[in-house]
C-alpha positions as CSV (number, residue, x, y, z in Angstrom):
1,M,135.9,182.3,114.9
2,S,135.7,179.7,117.6
3,D,137.2,176.2,117.4
4,E,133.7,174.8,117.1
5,E,132.9,176.9,114.0
6,R,136.1,175.9,112.1
7,Q,135.7,173.3,109.5
8,P,138.4,170.6,109.6
9,E,140.8,170.7,106.7
10,P,140.3,167.9,104.2
11,Y,142.8,165.1,104.6
12,I,145.2,165.0,101.6
13,E,147.3,161.9,101.4
14,E,150.8,162.4,100.0
15,F,152.3,160.1,97.4
16,Q,155.8,159.5,96.2
17,D,157.0,158.0,92.9
18,V,158.4,154.5,93.2
19,D,160.9,153.0,90.7
20,F,159.8,149.7,89.4
21,D,160.7,146.9,87.0
22,I,158.3,145.0,84.8
23,E,158.2,141.4,85.9
24,K,155.3,140.5,83.6
25,E,153.3,142.7,81.2
26,D,151.0,140.9,78.8
27,W,148.1,141.4,76.4
28,N,144.5,140.7,77.2
29,S,142.6,138.8,74.5
30,Y,138.8,138.8,73.8
31,M,136.4,137.7,71.1
32,L,133.6,139.9,70.2
33,E,130.2,138.4,69.3
34,D,130.6,139.5,65.6
35,G,133.9,137.5,65.2
36,T,136.2,140.5,65.8
37,K,139.3,139.8,67.9
38,L,140.3,142.4,70.4
39,R,143.7,142.6,72.1
40,I,144.3,145.2,74.7
41,R,147.3,146.0,76.9
42,T,147.8,148.1,79.9
43,I,151.1,149.9,80.0
44,V,152.0,151.2,83.5
45,L,153.6,154.7,83.2
46,R,154.0,155.7,86.9
47,I,153.5,154.1,90.3
48,Q,153.2,156.2,93.4
49,K,153.1,154.9,97.0
50,A,151.3,156.7,99.8
51,L,153.8,158.1,102.3
52,G,153.6,156.8,105.9
53,K,152.6,153.4,107.2
54,P,149.1,152.1,106.4
55,K,146.6,151.9,109.2
56,P,146.2,148.6,111.0
57,G,144.2,146.2,108.8
58,Q,144.7,148.3,105.6
59,A,147.0,147.6,102.7
60,Q,149.5,150.0,101.4
61,Q,147.9,152.5,99.1
62,F,149.2,153.1,95.5
63,R,148.3,155.3,92.6
64,V,149.0,153.8,89.2
65,K,149.0,155.8,86.0
66,T,148.4,153.7,82.9
67,Q,147.9,153.9,79.2
68,N,145.9,151.3,77.2
69,I,146.7,150.1,73.7
70,A,144.0,148.3,71.8
71,V,144.2,146.3,68.5
72,I,141.2,145.2,66.5
73,S,141.1,142.4,63.9
74,A,137.7,142.2,62.3
75,P,136.5,139.5,59.8
76,P,136.5,140.7,56.2
77,K,132.7,141.2,56.1
78,L,133.0,143.9,58.8
79,K,135.8,145.9,57.2
80,G,135.2,149.1,55.3
81,P,136.9,151.7,53.3
82,P,140.2,152.8,55.0
83,S,140.1,156.3,56.5
84,T,143.0,158.5,57.7
85,E,140.6,160.8,59.5
86,P,141.6,160.9,63.1
87,Y,138.9,160.8,65.8
88,T,139.4,161.6,69.5
89,P,137.9,159.3,72.1
90,E,135.5,162.1,73.0
91,Q,134.3,162.3,69.3
92,L,133.9,158.5,69.0
93,I,131.9,158.1,72.2
94,H,129.2,160.5,70.8
95,M,128.9,158.9,67.4
96,D,126.3,156.3,66.4
97,K,127.4,153.1,67.9
98,E,126.2,149.7,69.1
99,Q,127.3,147.7,72.1
100,V,129.0,144.4,71.3
101,N,129.1,141.4,73.7
102,V,132.5,140.1,74.6
103,T,134.0,136.7,75.5
104,P,137.2,136.9,77.5
105,Y,140.0,134.5,76.3
106,Y,143.0,135.7,78.4
107,E,143.0,138.2,81.2
108,P,146.4,138.1,82.9
109,W,147.7,140.0,85.9
110,N,150.6,142.3,85.0
111,V,153.3,142.4,87.7
112,Y,155.7,145.2,88.7
113,R,158.4,144.9,91.3
114,F,160.1,147.5,93.5
115,K,163.8,147.4,94.6
116,D,162.8,145.7,97.9
117,N,161.0,142.9,96.0
118,S,157.6,144.1,97.0
119,G,155.4,145.4,94.2
120,V,151.9,145.6,92.7
121,K,149.9,143.5,90.3
122,V,147.6,145.2,87.9
123,K,144.7,143.7,85.9
124,L,142.8,145.3,83.1
125,V,139.0,144.9,83.6
126,L,136.9,145.3,80.4
127,S,133.5,146.8,81.1
128,D,132.0,147.7,77.7
129,V,132.9,147.6,74.0
130,Y,131.0,149.6,71.3
131,R,131.4,149.4,67.5
132,I,131.1,152.8,65.8
133,K,128.8,152.5,62.8
134,D,130.4,153.3,59.4
135,K,133.7,154.5,60.8
136,Y,137.0,152.7,59.9
137,D,140.7,153.2,60.6
138,A,143.6,153.4,58.2
139,D,143.5,149.6,57.7
140,G,139.7,149.4,57.1
141,E,139.1,148.0,60.6
142,P,135.9,149.1,62.3
143,Q,136.4,151.8,64.9
144,H,135.5,150.8,68.5
145,V,135.2,152.4,71.9
146,V,136.6,150.2,74.6
147,Q,135.8,151.1,78.2
148,S,137.9,149.5,81.0
149,G,139.5,150.1,84.3
150,N,142.4,148.6,86.3
151,V,142.5,146.7,89.6
152,V,145.7,147.3,91.6
153,I,146.7,144.8,94.3
154,P,149.8,145.4,96.5
155,L,152.3,142.6,96.8
156,E,154.4,142.0,100.0
157,K,158.1,141.4,99.7
158,G,158.7,138.2,97.9
159,Q,155.0,137.4,97.5
160,K,154.1,135.4,94.4
161,A,152.0,137.4,92.0
162,Y,150.5,134.4,90.1
163,T,150.5,130.7,90.1
């Protein structure tokens, strides 16, 4: 096979785990249109930094592994019979549901620092919330599906993360 016929190998960027300390990790707060309060928190489990220097004009690349925790507090009229039946997110997303409008109250940046005082800030971005019809948790709170993502911004050494 000639050089012209060879396909270039895909570029695979290598990453390395970075030790970090939590500078600030807070709850996001929202009010749903039906009076339900939603609190959600992103917990950072792992941060990985791309090896090598970034290209000119580009920021350092990071991969951040997270887990979200959500707590629902519904008004009494929306509560139902407590259920201990566990549902996976995959099961919930396929159940009869209705989208609920959301008003954000508090959407902070969470901040994580590395040994050299650089770091990353991470912000949970809520995209959609659905209430599952006639399904309740062990406390009688209505089951919800919360769809979200995270924005990750690198911080230079000593850079303020928030004002």
